[in-house]
C-alpha positions as CSV (number, residue, x, y, z in Angstrom):
1,M,95.4,11.6,-16.5
2,S,96.1,7.9,-16.5
3,E,99.5,6.5,-17.4
4,T,100.0,4.5,-20.6
5,P,100.5,0.8,-19.7
6,L,103.9,-0.6,-20.7
7,Y,104.5,-4.1,-22.0
8,T,107.4,-6.5,-22.2
9,V,108.2,-9.0,-25.0
10,I,109.6,-12.4,-24.1
11,I,111.1,-14.6,-26.8
12,R,111.9,-18.2,-26.0
13,L,113.9,-20.6,-28.2
14,D,113.3,-24.3,-27.4
15,N,111.6,-23.2,-24.1
16,M,114.8,-21.3,-23.0
17,M,114.8,-17.5,-22.5
18,E,116.4,-15.9,-25.5
19,R,115.4,-12.2,-25.3
20,V,113.4,-9.8,-23.2
21,I,112.5,-6.3,-24.5
22,E,110.9,-3.9,-22.0
23,N,109.0,-0.6,-21.9
24,L,107.0,-0.9,-25.1
25,T,103.5,0.1,-26.1
26,L,101.2,-2.7,-26.9
27,Y,101.4,-1.9,-30.6
28,E,105.2,-1.8,-30.4
29,A,105.3,-5.1,-28.6
30,Y,103.0,-6.7,-31.2
31,Q,105.2,-5.5,-34.0
32,V,108.2,-7.1,-32.3
33,V,106.5,-10.6,-31.9
34,K,104.7,-10.6,-35.3
35,P,106.9,-12.6,-37.9
36,A,107.9,-10.9,-41.0
37,P,105.5,-11.7,-44.0
38,V,108.4,-13.5,-45.7
39,D,108.7,-15.8,-42.7
40,L,105.1,-16.5,-42.8
41,Y,105.1,-17.6,-46.5
42,Q,108.4,-19.4,-46.7
43,Q,108.2,-21.6,-43.6
44,E,105.4,-23.9,-44.8
45,D,102.7,-22.6,-42.4
46,R,104.6,-23.2,-39.3
47,W,103.9,-19.8,-37.7
48,H,100.9,-19.3,-35.6
49,V,100.0,-15.6,-34.8
50,M,97.1,-14.2,-32.7
51,M,95.5,-11.3,-34.4
52,Y,96.1,-7.8,-32.9
53,T,92.4,-7.3,-32.0
54,A,92.5,-10.6,-30.0
55,V,95.7,-9.6,-28.3
56,T,94.2,-6.3,-27.2
57,Q,91.2,-8.1,-25.6
58,R,93.1,-10.9,-24.0
59,I,95.9,-8.9,-22.7
60,G,93.4,-6.8,-20.8
61,E,92.0,-9.9,-19.1
62,T,95.5,-11.2,-18.3
63,P,96.9,-10.3,-14.8
64,I,100.0,-8.0,-14.9
65,G,103.1,-10.0,-15.0
66,E,101.6,-13.0,-16.6
67,P,102.8,-13.7,-20.3
68,L,100.4,-14.1,-23.0
69,L,101.6,-16.4,-25.9
70,V,101.0,-14.3,-29.1
71,A,103.1,-16.0,-31.8
72,W,104.8,-19.4,-32.0
73,E,106.5,-21.5,-34.6
74,G,105.5,-25.1,-34.9
75,K,108.6,-27.4,-34.3
76,A,109.9,-29.2,-37.3
77,D,112.6,-31.8,-37.4
78,N,116.1,-30.4,-36.5
79,M,114.7,-26.9,-36.1
80,T,114.5,-24.6,-33.1
81,S,110.9,-23.9,-31.8
82,V,110.2,-20.3,-31.2
83,S,107.6,-18.8,-28.8
84,K,106.9,-15.1,-28.4
85,Y,104.9,-13.6,-25.5
86,I,103.7,-10.2,-24.5
87,M,103.4,-9.4,-20.9
88,R,101.7,-6.4,-19.3
89,A,104.3,-4.7,-17.0
90,S,102.1,-1.9,-15.7
């Protein structure tokens, strides 16, 4: 029986490490990085999010330990930029 792969979420604010969440399934990791619908509609289209099916494909092609950029918020004047990554840990 094969072991379920585990994933890590990395959140960066203005390119500085803000938060790391470990030991998640891919679905759990995606739910963490995906912005809430209210953020998507109230922030003037600044959020960019990779669709889940694309994440499942690309994360399989990404080496273990290399982060995949999944969601990011375009930087606006006087606002913090946010980048959210998923990394295959095992």
